PARO-312595 format. One record per residue: residue number from 1; y, x, z of N, C-alpha, C, O in turn; residue in one letter. Coordinates in Angstrom, 2 decimals. Example, Ala and Ser with C-alpha at 12.3 -4.5 7.8 and 13.67 -1.06 7.14 Angstrom:
2
(pt 1,(-5.69,13.19,7.80),(-4.50,12.30,7.80),(-3.30,13.20,7.80),(-3.32,14.24,8.46),A) (pt 2,(-2.25,12.85,7.08),(-1.06,13.67,7.14),(0.03,12.90,7.87),(1.14,13.41,8.04),S) 
***
This chain:
116
(pt 1,(-2.72,22.14,9.19),(-3.82,21.43,9.83),(-4.56,20.61,8.78),(-3.94,19.85,8.03),M) (pt 2,(-5.86,20.77,8.73),(-6.67,20.03,7.76),(-6.94,18.62,8.29),(-7.35,18.43,9.43),K) (pt 3,(-6.69,17.66,7.44),(-6.91,16.25,7.80),(-8.32,15.84,7.36),(-8.74,16.18,6.25),R) (pt 4,(-9.04,15.11,8.20),(-10.37,14.62,7.78),(-10.23,13.57,6.68),(-9.27,12.80,6.65),P) (pt 5,(-11.20,13.55,5.76),(-11.20,12.57,4.68),(-11.60,11.19,5.20),(-12.56,11.05,5.96),L) (pt 6,(-10.85,10.19,4.78),(-11.13,8.80,5.15),(-11.29,7.99,3.87),(-10.33,7.85,3.10),A) (pt 7,(-12.47,7.46,3.63),(-12.77,6.66,2.44),(-12.31,5.23,2.71),(-12.70,4.62,3.70),Y) (pt 8,(-11.49,4.70,1.81),(-10.92,3.36,1.96),(-11.73,2.36,1.15),(-11.94,2.54,-0.05),I) (pt 9,(-12.18,1.31,1.82),(-12.86,0.22,1.12),(-12.26,-1.10,1.57),(-11.70,-1.20,2.66),T) (pt 10,(-12.38,-2.11,0.73),(-11.86,-3.44,1.05),(-12.48,-4.44,0.08),(-13.03,-4.08,-0.96),A) (pt 11,(-12.36,-5.70,0.45),(-12.74,-6.77,-0.48),(-11.53,-6.96,-1.41),(-10.53,-7.57,-1.04),K) (pt 12,(-11.66,-6.42,-2.61),(-10.55,-6.48,-3.55),(-10.54,-7.81,-4.29),(-11.60,-8.39,-4.53),W) (pt 13,(-9.36,-8.28,-4.64),(-9.21,-9.54,-5.36),(-9.32,-9.30,-6.86),(-9.57,-8.18,-7.30),S) (pt 14,(-9.15,-10.34,-7.63),(-9.15,-10.22,-9.09),(-7.80,-9.72,-9.61),(-7.68,-9.34,-10.77),E) (pt 15,(-6.78,-9.71,-8.75),(-5.44,-9.32,-9.14),(-5.26,-7.81,-8.97),(-5.11,-7.33,-7.85),N) (pt 16,(-5.29,-7.08,-10.08),(-5.24,-5.61,-10.00),(-3.93,-5.11,-9.41),(-3.91,-4.06,-8.76),E) (pt 17,(-2.83,-5.83,-9.62),(-1.54,-5.39,-9.09),(-1.50,-5.54,-7.57),(-1.01,-4.65,-6.86),Y) (pt 18,(-2.02,-6.65,-7.07),(-2.09,-6.85,-5.62),(-3.02,-5.82,-5.00),(-2.72,-5.26,-3.94),K) (pt 19,(-4.14,-5.56,-5.66),(-5.09,-4.55,-5.17),(-4.42,-3.18,-5.05),(-4.60,-2.48,-4.05),N) (pt 20,(-3.66,-2.80,-6.08),(-2.99,-1.50,-6.07),(-1.98,-1.43,-4.93),(-1.92,-0.42,-4.22),T) (pt 21,(-1.20,-2.49,-4.75),(-0.23,-2.52,-3.65),(-0.93,-2.44,-2.30),(-0.52,-1.67,-1.43),E) (pt 22,(-1.98,-3.23,-2.13),(-2.73,-3.22,-0.87),(-3.35,-1.85,-0.62),(-3.25,-1.32,0.49),D) (pt 23,(-3.98,-1.28,-1.63),(-4.64,0.01,-1.48),(-3.63,1.10,-1.11),(-3.91,1.94,-0.25),A) (pt 24,(-2.47,1.08,-1.75),(-1.44,2.07,-1.43),(-0.96,1.90,0.01),(-0.74,2.89,0.71),A) (pt 25,(-0.81,0.66,0.46),(-0.39,0.39,1.84),(-1.46,0.86,2.83),(-1.13,1.47,3.85),R) (pt 26,(-2.72,0.58,2.54),(-3.82,1.03,3.40),(-3.84,2.56,3.47),(-3.98,3.14,4.54),Y) (pt 27,(-3.71,3.21,2.30),(-3.75,4.67,2.26),(-2.60,5.27,3.07),(-2.78,6.26,3.77),C) (pt 28,(-1.42,4.67,2.98),(-0.28,5.18,3.75),(-0.55,5.05,5.25),(-0.26,5.98,6.00),R) (pt 29,(-1.09,3.94,5.68),(-1.38,3.74,7.10),(-2.42,4.75,7.58),(-2.28,5.30,8.68),A) (pt 30,(-3.44,5.00,6.78),(-4.48,5.96,7.14),(-3.90,7.38,7.15),(-4.23,8.18,8.03),V) (pt 31,(-3.06,7.68,6.20),(-2.38,8.98,6.17),(-1.53,9.16,7.42),(-1.58,10.21,8.07),Y) (pt 32,(-0.75,8.14,7.77),(0.10,8.20,8.96),(-0.73,8.37,10.24),(-0.23,8.90,11.24),D) (pt 33,(-1.98,7.94,10.20),(-2.88,8.08,11.35),(-3.53,9.46,11.41),(-4.29,9.75,12.33),A) (pt 34,(-3.22,10.33,10.42),(-3.71,11.71,10.47),(-4.88,12.03,9.57),(-5.50,13.09,9.72),G) (pt 35,(-5.21,11.15,8.64),(-6.33,11.36,7.73),(-5.85,11.59,6.31),(-4.71,11.27,5.97),F) (pt 36,(-6.73,12.13,5.46),(-6.50,12.18,4.03),(-7.24,11.00,3.42),(-8.47,10.99,3.38),T) (pt 37,(-6.49,10.00,2.94),(-7.16,8.82,2.38),(-7.75,9.09,1.00),(-7.16,9.79,0.18),P) (pt 38,(-8.93,8.51,0.77),(-9.59,8.57,-0.53),(-9.89,7.13,-0.93),(-10.67,6.44,-0.27),V) (pt 39,(-9.25,6.68,-2.00),(-9.42,5.28,-2.44),(-9.66,5.25,-3.95),(-8.71,5.29,-4.73),C) (pt 40,(-10.94,5.18,-4.36),(-11.26,5.18,-5.79),(-10.54,4.09,-6.58),(-10.26,4.28,-7.76),P) (pt 41,(-10.26,2.97,-5.96),(-9.59,1.88,-6.68),(-8.24,2.33,-7.24),(-7.79,1.80,-8.26),L) (pt 42,(-7.61,3.29,-6.61),(-6.29,3.73,-7.06),(-6.33,4.63,-8.29),(-5.33,4.74,-9.01),L) (pt 43,(-7.46,5.28,-8.55),(-7.46,6.19,-9.70),(-8.58,5.97,-10.72),(-8.38,6.28,-11.89),F) (pt 44,(-9.74,5.46,-10.31),(-10.83,5.30,-11.28),(-10.46,4.39,-12.45),(-10.83,4.69,-13.59),L) (pt 45,(-9.75,3.27,-12.22),(-9.39,2.42,-13.36),(-8.45,3.08,-14.37),(-8.28,2.57,-15.48),P) (pt 46,(-7.85,4.20,-13.99),(-6.95,4.89,-14.92),(-7.70,5.55,-16.07),(-7.13,5.76,-17.14),L) (pt 47,(-9.00,5.87,-15.85),(-9.75,6.52,-16.92),(-11.13,5.93,-17.18),(-11.78,6.31,-18.16),F) (pt 48,(-11.60,5.03,-16.34),(-12.89,4.38,-16.58),(-12.68,2.93,-16.97),(-11.83,2.24,-16.42),L) (pt 49,(-13.47,2.47,-17.93),(-13.44,1.07,-18.35),(-14.62,0.36,-17.69),(-15.77,0.56,-18.08),N) (pt 50,(-14.32,-0.47,-16.72),(-15.36,-1.17,-15.96),(-16.18,-2.13,-16.82),(-17.27,-2.54,-16.43),D) (pt 51,(-15.66,-2.49,-17.99),(-16.38,-3.40,-18.89),(-17.51,-2.70,-19.64),(-18.40,-3.35,-20.19),E) (pt 52,(-17.49,-1.38,-19.66),(-18.55,-0.60,-20.32),(-19.60,-0.27,-19.26),(-19.29,0.43,-18.29),I) (pt 53,(-20.84,-0.77,-19.43),(-21.85,-0.61,-18.38),(-22.02,0.82,-17.85),(-22.10,1.01,-16.64),P) (pt 54,(-22.06,1.80,-18.73),(-22.24,3.18,-18.27),(-21.05,3.65,-17.43),(-21.22,4.34,-16.43),Q) (pt 55,(-19.85,3.27,-17.85),(-18.66,3.66,-17.09),(-18.59,2.92,-15.76),(-18.11,3.48,-14.77),E) (pt 56,(-19.05,1.68,-15.73),(-19.13,0.93,-14.47),(-20.07,1.67,-13.51),(-19.73,1.88,-12.35),H) (pt 57,(-21.23,2.05,-14.01),(-22.20,2.79,-13.19),(-21.63,4.13,-12.74),(-21.78,4.52,-11.58),K) (pt 58,(-20.96,4.83,-13.66),(-20.35,6.12,-13.30),(-19.30,5.93,-12.20),(-19.20,6.77,-11.30),D) (pt 59,(-18.54,4.86,-12.26),(-17.54,4.57,-11.22),(-18.19,4.38,-9.86),(-17.68,4.86,-8.85),G) (pt 60,(-19.30,3.67,-9.84),(-20.05,3.48,-8.59),(-20.55,4.83,-8.07),(-20.45,5.12,-6.88),I) (pt 61,(-21.10,5.64,-8.97),(-21.62,6.96,-8.57),(-20.51,7.86,-8.05),(-20.71,8.57,-7.06),D) (pt 62,(-19.35,7.85,-8.69),(-18.22,8.66,-8.24),(-17.78,8.21,-6.85),(-17.53,9.03,-5.97),I) (pt 63,(-17.67,6.89,-6.67),(-17.30,6.36,-5.37),(-18.28,6.77,-4.28),(-17.86,7.15,-3.19),G) (pt 64,(-19.57,6.70,-4.57),(-20.60,7.08,-3.58),(-20.49,8.57,-3.25),(-20.62,8.97,-2.09),R) (pt 65,(-20.24,9.39,-4.27),(-20.09,10.83,-4.03),(-18.88,11.10,-3.13),(-18.96,11.93,-2.22),D) (pt 66,(-17.79,10.41,-3.36),(-16.60,10.58,-2.52),(-16.87,10.10,-1.09),(-16.43,10.73,-0.13),L) (pt 67,(-17.60,8.99,-0.96),(-17.93,8.50,0.37),(-18.79,9.52,1.12),(-18.60,9.73,2.32),L) (pt 68,(-19.74,10.13,0.43),(-20.61,11.15,1.06),(-19.79,12.30,1.64),(-20.19,12.90,2.65),R) (pt 69,(-18.67,12.62,1.02),(-17.83,13.74,1.47),(-16.86,13.35,2.58),(-16.25,14.22,3.21),R) (pt 70,(-16.72,12.06,2.84),(-15.75,11.58,3.82),(-16.26,11.76,5.25),(-17.46,11.83,5.49),A) (pt 71,(-15.33,11.83,6.17),(-15.65,11.90,7.59),(-15.71,10.52,8.23),(-16.35,10.33,9.26),H) (pt 72,(-15.02,9.56,7.60),(-14.97,8.21,8.15),(-14.81,7.21,7.00),(-14.17,7.51,6.00),V) (pt 73,(-15.40,6.03,7.17),(-15.23,4.92,6.25),(-14.28,3.94,6.92),(-14.52,3.52,8.06),L) (pt 74,(-13.20,3.58,6.24),(-12.23,2.65,6.80),(-12.28,1.35,6.00),(-11.96,1.32,4.81),V) (pt 75,(-12.69,0.27,6.67),(-12.76,-1.05,6.06),(-11.41,-1.72,6.30),(-11.00,-1.93,7.44),V) (pt 76,(-10.72,-2.06,5.22),(-9.37,-2.61,5.30),(-9.35,-4.06,4.82),(-10.29,-4.53,4.17),C) (pt 77,(-8.28,-4.75,5.14),(-8.08,-6.11,4.66),(-8.92,-7.12,5.41),(-9.43,-6.86,6.50),G) (pt 78,(-9.04,-8.28,4.79),(-9.76,-9.39,5.40),(-10.96,-9.75,4.53),(-10.86,-9.81,3.31),H) (pt 79,(-12.07,-9.99,5.16),(-13.27,-10.40,4.44),(-14.11,-9.21,4.03),(-13.66,-8.07,3.96),G) (pt 80,(-15.37,-9.53,3.76),(-16.33,-8.51,3.34),(-17.11,-9.07,2.16),(-17.58,-10.20,2.18),I) (pt 81,(-17.24,-8.23,1.12),(-18.04,-8.63,-0.04),(-19.21,-7.64,-0.18),(-19.42,-6.80,0.69),D) (pt 82,(-19.95,-7.75,-1.27),(-21.12,-6.89,-1.46),(-20.75,-5.41,-1.54),(-21.48,-4.56,-1.03),E) (pt 83,(-19.63,-5.10,-2.18),(-19.21,-3.70,-2.28),(-18.94,-3.12,-0.90),(-19.37,-2.00,-0.60),T) (pt 84,(-18.25,-3.86,-0.06),(-17.95,-3.39,1.30),(-19.25,-3.25,2.09),(-19.44,-2.26,2.81),V) (pt 85,(-20.15,-4.23,1.96),(-21.45,-4.15,2.64),(-22.21,-2.91,2.21),(-22.81,-2.22,3.04),K) (pt 86,(-22.19,-2.62,0.91),(-22.88,-1.43,0.38),(-22.25,-0.15,0.92),(-22.96,0.78,1.29),N) (pt 87,(-20.91,-0.11,0.96),(-20.22,1.07,1.49),(-20.60,1.29,2.96),(-20.85,2.42,3.37),D) (pt 88,(-20.64,0.22,3.73),(-21.02,0.32,5.14),(-22.46,0.81,5.28),(-22.76,1.66,6.12),I) (pt 89,(-23.36,0.29,4.44),(-24.77,0.70,4.49),(-24.92,2.18,4.13),(-25.69,2.90,4.78),A) (pt 90,(-24.21,2.64,3.11),(-24.27,4.05,2.73),(-23.74,4.92,3.86),(-24.35,5.93,4.21),V) (pt 91,(-22.61,4.53,4.44),(-22.03,5.30,5.55),(-23.02,5.37,6.72),(-23.21,6.42,7.33),A) (pt 92,(-23.63,4.23,7.03),(-24.59,4.20,8.13),(-25.77,5.13,7.85),(-26.20,5.88,8.73),E) (pt 93,(-26.28,5.08,6.64),(-27.41,5.93,6.26),(-27.05,7.41,6.36),(-27.89,8.24,6.72),R) (pt 94,(-25.80,7.74,6.04),(-25.34,9.13,6.06),(-24.74,9.53,7.41),(-24.26,10.65,7.58),L) (pt 95,(-24.78,8.60,8.36),(-24.22,8.83,9.70),(-22.73,9.15,9.67),(-22.24,10.01,10.40),R) (pt 96,(-22.03,8.43,8.80),(-20.58,8.52,8.70),(-20.02,7.36,9.51),(-20.44,6.22,9.34),I) (pt 97,(-19.07,7.66,10.38),(-18.47,6.62,11.21),(-17.78,5.59,10.33),(-17.04,5.95,9.41),T) (pt 98,(-18.01,4.33,10.61),(-17.32,3.24,9.92),(-16.46,2.51,10.94),(-16.89,2.21,12.05),A) (pt 99,(-15.23,2.24,10.54),(-14.30,1.53,11.41),(-13.38,0.68,10.54),(-13.49,0.67,9.32),T) (pt 100,(-12.49,-0.03,11.20),(-11.51,-0.83,10.48),(-10.16,-0.12,10.52),(-9.97,0.81,11.31),T) (pt 101,(-9.25,-0.55,9.69),(-7.91,0.01,9.72),(-7.27,-0.25,11.09),(-6.62,0.63,11.64),L) (pt 102,(-7.47,-1.45,11.62),(-6.94,-1.75,12.96),(-7.53,-0.81,14.00),(-6.83,-0.38,14.92),D) (pt 103,(-8.80,-0.48,13.85),(-9.44,0.45,14.79),(-8.81,1.82,14.76),(-8.58,2.42,15.81),G) (pt 104,(-8.52,2.33,13.57),(-7.89,3.65,13.44),(-6.48,3.60,14.03),(-6.07,4.51,14.74),I) (pt 105,(-5.75,2.53,13.73),(-4.37,2.45,14.21),(-4.32,2.27,15.72),(-3.40,2.76,16.37),L) (pt 106,(-5.30,1.57,16.28),(-5.35,1.38,17.73),(-5.61,2.72,18.42),(-4.97,3.04,19.42),T) (pt 107,(-6.54,3.50,17.88),(-6.83,4.81,18.45),(-5.60,5.71,18.32),(-5.23,6.40,19.27),V) (pt 108,(-4.98,5.70,17.15),(-3.78,6.51,16.92),(-2.68,6.13,17.91),(-1.96,7.00,18.40),K) (pt 109,(-2.55,4.83,18.20),(-1.53,4.35,19.12),(-2.00,4.40,20.57),(-1.33,3.86,21.45),G) (pt 110,(-3.14,5.05,20.82),(-3.70,5.21,22.16),(-3.89,3.86,22.85),(-3.50,3.67,24.00),Q) (pt 111,(-4.48,2.93,22.11),(-4.82,1.65,22.70),(-3.85,0.53,22.38),(-4.15,-0.64,22.63),G) (pt 112,(-2.70,0.88,21.84),(-1.73,-0.14,21.46),(-1.95,-0.50,20.00),(-1.94,0.38,19.14),R) (pt 113,(-2.14,-1.75,19.71),(-2.34,-2.18,18.34),(-1.01,-2.07,17.59),(0.03,-2.49,18.09),K) (pt 114,(-1.07,-1.49,16.39),(0.15,-1.31,15.60),(0.10,-2.22,14.38),(-0.98,-2.63,13.94),R) (pt 115,(1.24,-2.54,13.84),(1.31,-3.30,12.59),(1.03,-2.35,11.44),(1.40,-1.17,11.50),D) (pt 116,(0.38,-2.85,10.38),(0.13,-1.96,9.25),(-0.64,-2.61,8.26),(-0.95,-2.01,7.23),G) 
***
């Protein structure tokens, strides 16, 4: 069975280790809900240097391309920053459903809110 792609976005902190842990937890929850999670934060920093302007721009472009291919945008965590706002705006423009992690888990649990 093919799982629909779910693009993961969140207001990430300055702590890259916490971000990685949070992103992995979000991806697992989305996977358990029946989706294929796509989270650029988990792999782009492995080969792109965000301090180099061109690579920073390329990272944004790669993320946007992945979002375009997704079936749903999943906003995770607490709070919204400019990146999350931009992801929501792109999804809206492309008519991609945007929801929260709680929303996906509630639907998966048929109305029962789950921990995750």
